[in-house]
N, C-alpha and C positions, 0 to 999 in steps of 0.2 A: 794322959791315958795312952797306953801302948797301941800300936797298930793292930795287933791281934784283938785286943779288947774292943777297938772301934769296929772291926769287921764283925766280931761276934755280936756286938750290940745292934748293928744295922740288920744283920741276918735274923736275930731273935725278934726284933721289932716287926719286920715285914712278915715273917712266917707266923708270928703270934697274931698279928692283925688279921690275917686271912681267916683264922679260926675264930678269933674274938668277934669279928664282924659277921660271923656265920656265913661266910662265902663257901666254906668247906668244913666237913667234920674233922679233917686232919690235913696237915701240910708238913713237908720236910724241905730242907734246903741245904745247899753246900755253897761255900764261897771261898775264894782264894785271891790274894793279892800279894805278889812277891813271895816272901817266905812265910807269910801269915795265912792261915786257913782255919775254917770253922764249919761245923755242922749244927743245924738247929732243927728241932722237932716240936710239934704242937698238936694236940687233939688225940682222938681215939679212932680205932678202926671202924666203929659205928657211932652215930650220934647216941648219946646216953638215953635220950627219950625214946629211941627206937630199939634199944638193946633189951633183950629179955633174959639174958644170963650174964653173970659177972664176967665170964671169959670174953664176951663180945665187947666189953668196955675196956679191953687192954689198950693202954696208950701206944701210939706208934713210937718207933725208935729209929736209929740210924740204919738198922738192918731190916726194916719193914719194906716189903716190896710194893712198888707203885707202877702202874702201867705207863710206859713212855709214849705210846701212840706213835705219832709220826717222827718223834726223835729217833725211832728205829732206823729211819732212812739214812741218818748220818753214819750209823754203823755199817749199813749195807754199802754205801758209797766208799767208806773207808776200806771195806773189804775189797772192793774193786781196785782201789789204789794199791793195796797190799799185793794182790795177785799180779797186778801190772808191774810192780817193783820186782817181783820174782820172775817176770817174763812168762807167766802162765797164761795170761790173756793180754790183749792190747786195748787201750782206750778206743782205738779206731776199728776194732773188730765189728763187722756187720753183725746184727743180732742173729741173722740166719745161721751164722757160723756155729752158734751154741744152742740152736733149737733142736729138739729131738728129730730123728729121721722122719721125713714125711711132713713135718710142720714147717711151712715156709710162708714168707710174706710176699705181698705183691711187689714186683719191681718198680722202683721209682724212676722218674725222668731225669733226676739230677744225681742223687747220691743215696745209698742205703742208710737206714737208721743204724747208729752205732751204739756201743755201750756207754760212751761218754755223753751221747745225746740223752740216753735214759737217765743218767746220773745228774744231768743239769736241767732236766725238764724242758729240753728243746727238741724232743723227738716228734712233737705234734700229736702225742697221745692225749685222749680225754682224761679227765680226773679219775674216772672209774671205768672199767670195762663195761660195755653196753650189756653183755649177757650176765653181768652180776645181778642186775635188778630182778631178773626172772628167778635166779637161784636164791637170792636173799630176801625176796619179797615177804615171805611168810614171817620171817624174824627180823624185818628191817630195822625196827626200833630197839631190839634187844640183843641181836647177835648176827649182824648182816653178812659177815665174811666167812662164817663157819663152814658153809656147804660149798664154797667156791674152790674147786679142785684144779690141779695143774692142767688137766685136759681142757677145762673151760678156759683157762688163761691162754693156752696155745690156740684154741679156736678163735678167741677174740683177737689175738695177734694176727692170725692169718687173714682176718677180715678188715684189717686196718686199711684206710685209704692210702693211696700212693703218697710218698714222702718227697717234699721239696725242702732241701736244706735251708734253714732260716734261723734267725737268732731270737725269735719270739719265745719267751719263757712262759710255759703253760704248765702249772703245777699238776703233777700226775702221780697219784697213788698207784695206778695201773703200771706206769713206767718203772718205778723203783721196785715194785713187786716182781715185775718181769725180769728186771736186772738181777735181783737176787737169785731167781730160779735159773737164769742163764749161767751165773757164776757157779752154782751148784752143779749144773750139767757139765760145765767145762772141767771140773775137778773130779766128777764122779762121786761127790759127797753131798749129803743132805745139807740144806741151808743152815739149820741151827748148829749142827756139828761143825761145819766149815767155819762159821763165824766164831764159835767158841775156840776152835783150834788156832785160827790165824789172828784173831783180834782180842777176844775177851780174856782168855787165859794169859796171853803175853802182857796184857795191861793189868793183870791182877784182879780183874773184875769177875770173880767167881760167883757173885750173887746177881749177875745180870744174865737173864736167860728167858727162854720161852717156857713158862712153868706148866707143870701138869696140874690136875685138879687137886691132888693132895697137897702140893706146895702152895697153891692159891689159898686153900682152906687154912693152912697152918701159918703162913707167913705174910700173906698179902693184905693190904688195906682193902676195905670193901668200897667199891665205887658207889657214887651217889649221883642222882639227877634231881635237881630242884628239892634237895633235902631228903629224898627217899632212896633207900638202898636200890642199887642198879646192878644187874648181873654182869659178870666179866665177859668180855668179848673173846672169841676164839678165832684163830686164823689158820688157813691152810695154804693155798697157793699165794696169797698176798701177805704172808708172814713177814717178808723182808721190808714191808712198808709200815708195819705197826704192831708186831706181836711181842716185842720185848718188854719185860719188867725189870726194874732195877731198884737200887736203894740209894739213900743219900750218901752213904759211905763209898759205894762204888762209883757214883757219879762225880764225887770229888776226885777219885783216881782218873776218871775220864778227863776232867778239867786239867789236871796236872799234866797228863799226856799231851793234850792239845797245846798247852803253854810251854812245855819243856820236852819236845820230842827227842832231843839229843840225849836225854837220860834213859831212854828205852833200851833194853837189852837187844831187842830184835832190830837189826839194821833195816830190814825191808819194811817193818811197821813204822819205824821212825821216818823213813823216806815217805811212806804213804801218808802219815799225818801232815807233813809239810806240804805234800802235793795236793791234799784235799782242801787246803786252805787257800790255794792260789786262785785268784779270780779268773774264771774261764769264759763266761758268757754274760753279756750285758744287754738289757732290753734297749732296742734302738730309740725308743721314745720314753725316757725316764731314767731314774737313778738306780734302778734295780740291777744288781750284779749278783751272780751266783758262783760258788765254787762247786766242789763235789759234795752236794747235800746241804751246804751252808748258804744262807743269805748273807751278803756282805755289803757294808757301807762304811765310808770314811766320814767320821764326825769329829770336828775340832782337831783334825790332824791325826786321829787314831783310827785304826781299822777295827771295826766291830763285826763279829760273826755270831749268828744266832739261828735258832730253829725252835719252833713250838710243836706241841703234840697234843692230841686228844684221842682217847679210845674209851668208848663206853662211859663209865662214870669217873673219868680221870682227866686231868689237865697237866701239861708239863711245859717248862720253859728252860732253855739252856742258852747261855751267851758267854762269849769270852773275847778278850782283846790281847793278842800277843804284844802289841805296842805298850799297853798299860800293865802287862803281866797280871791280868785280873780276869776272873770269870765267876759265874754264878749259875746254879741250877735250882729251880723251884718245882716241886711235885706236889700235887694235891688230889684228893679223892673226890672230885666233883666234875661233872660235865661242864664245859665252857658255856657261859651265857653271853648275851649280846654285849654286856658291859665288860666282859673279860677281866674280872677282878684278879684272878690268879696271874694271867699273862701281864697285866698292868703292874702288879706287884713285882714280878720278875724283871720287867723292863726298868722300873724305878730303881731297884736294887742294882741292876747291871750298870745303869748310868752313874749311880753313886760310887760304885767301885772303879769303873773304867774311866769316868770323866769327872774326877773330884774337883 
């Protein structure tokens, strides 16, 4: 059996099992190892039992949109690396440098929070801004981020406690959301437009975007929670942390770029990809190491990088290993459960490809 057939068989089996075992109405995946690559799809945009019209039972395909959730953070931190490679910002820029006029943070006794602190979850920010709860309470279970505006984000930033530089890794949607807004401020461009110009279009990822309602209705899988249709989430100020949708075909392009940055036409983006994978912060008590947006661990002599995502009725996993020249993405239209079947399937597939 050829290497391509082996990868295709592995991918089809894991993606098919997610749907066959009723963990999700639909799932798609992309896998690559060396010169061999494959895309697999299974299921429908809606569960057949819940569909009322034939058009709702359309099968998903390589170009069906799925929410990436927190995988969006890896694109935002790559954007930081690209702007840094061009000299437009610096990793060590204090965040006050790029806040709007009049919006400042409290001075710290040791060092100011910097852009790289936000990108590595070491800025000491909470997981979510405290004032988000008031804004999102009415729609907390259906669309919690939709009403959270940049002015709310800057108010939450101004109220942060003083910062003491430390290496504690504290995962923060707040932090990466703020990072994306600061990068937009630094360039005078909206976040979605800036990301498309500097990262997505150079990677050939033209189907990765923050979609409008018409695009969601026409091209996106329908999210589900415990088997029931679930509404799409919408983002405003925290879009850099979770607003992107993508396809299996586009995420295969993302994997190729991560594994072979030297093939990219943009020198600044190629440099940014390499820079984003470099281990930057390690937890003082434990094995956790982070790059720019990626969790990193060395297993059996090979460096593994990965991230997971969840948004509304969707779950996502992406992992790759430059040492093994292998990577995988799994996307499904279901909310994560405590057993995490989609993430577990992604990790099993990743291990099979990167640590055969």
